[in-house]
N, C-alpha and C positions, 0 to 999 in steps of 0.2 A: 414478421418473425423476430427481427432484430429489436424492434420496439418492445415486444413482449419480454425478451431476455433482459433488456435494460431495466424495465419495470420490476422484474423479479429481483434483479441485483440491488436496485434501490430499496426495495422492500426489505431485503435481507440486511442491508447496511443499517437501515433505520431501526430494524428490530434488534440488531446487535448493539447499537447505541442505547436503545431503550433498556435492554437487559443490563448492560454495563452500568448505567446510571442508577437503575433500580437496586442493583447489588451494592453499589458504593454509597448510595444516599444515606443509609443508616449509620455508616461510620465516617462520613464526610463531616468535618467540623473544623472550627478554628481552634488550634491548640491553646490551652490555657496559658495565661501570662506567666504564672509562677507555679511552684509546687507546694506552697504553704497551704495548710488546711483552710485558712480564711479566704485565700484567693480562689482555691478550687471550689469551695462551697458557697461562693458569693450568691449564686442563684438557687441554691438547694437549701431553702430555709428549714424544711422538715428534717433534713439530715443534720443541720446545725443544732436544732432543738434536741434531737435524739442524742447527739454527742454531748450536749450540755447536761442532759439528764443522766447519762452514763457517768460523766465526770462528777456530778453532784453526789452520786450514789457509790462512787469508788469502783466502778465496773470498767474493765478494759474492753473496749469495743473496737471492731475493725470493719472495714468494708471490703467487698470482693466482687468479682464478676463484672457484669455490665455496668455496674455503678462506677467502678474505677475507670473503665473505658470512657464512659460518658463525662466524668469529671475532667479527665485529661484532654479530651477532645473539645471541651467547652460547650457540650450540649446543654440546652436549657432543661431544667427540671420543671415538670408541670404537676398538676393534681393527680394525673394518672401514671406518673413515673414510678417504677418500682425501685426499691433499694435493697441491695444485698448486704445484710448485716451479719456479723458474727461476734460472739462474746464468750468470755471464759466462764464456764459454768461452775468452776471450782471456787470462784470468788463470791463472797457474800454480797448481797445487794439486789 
């Protein structure tokens, strides 16, 4: 009976650790070294190219949402990463 109770406790502790790390895994990351655009977007080549296109066309562009979080946490951008972009529609371009 005691062995069964210990086994159940161990299972619950392991489940709690598993859930804890599953919840934290997406936001766990190494903070970026600096806050300059060049440093933050070092691994986000698509974002850098979109920003360059906006600059060439005189359009004010910003980023928001998970993109900002991922940049600050130093998450790597991949081919399937999404980018939250916003721009001023009152500007020509």
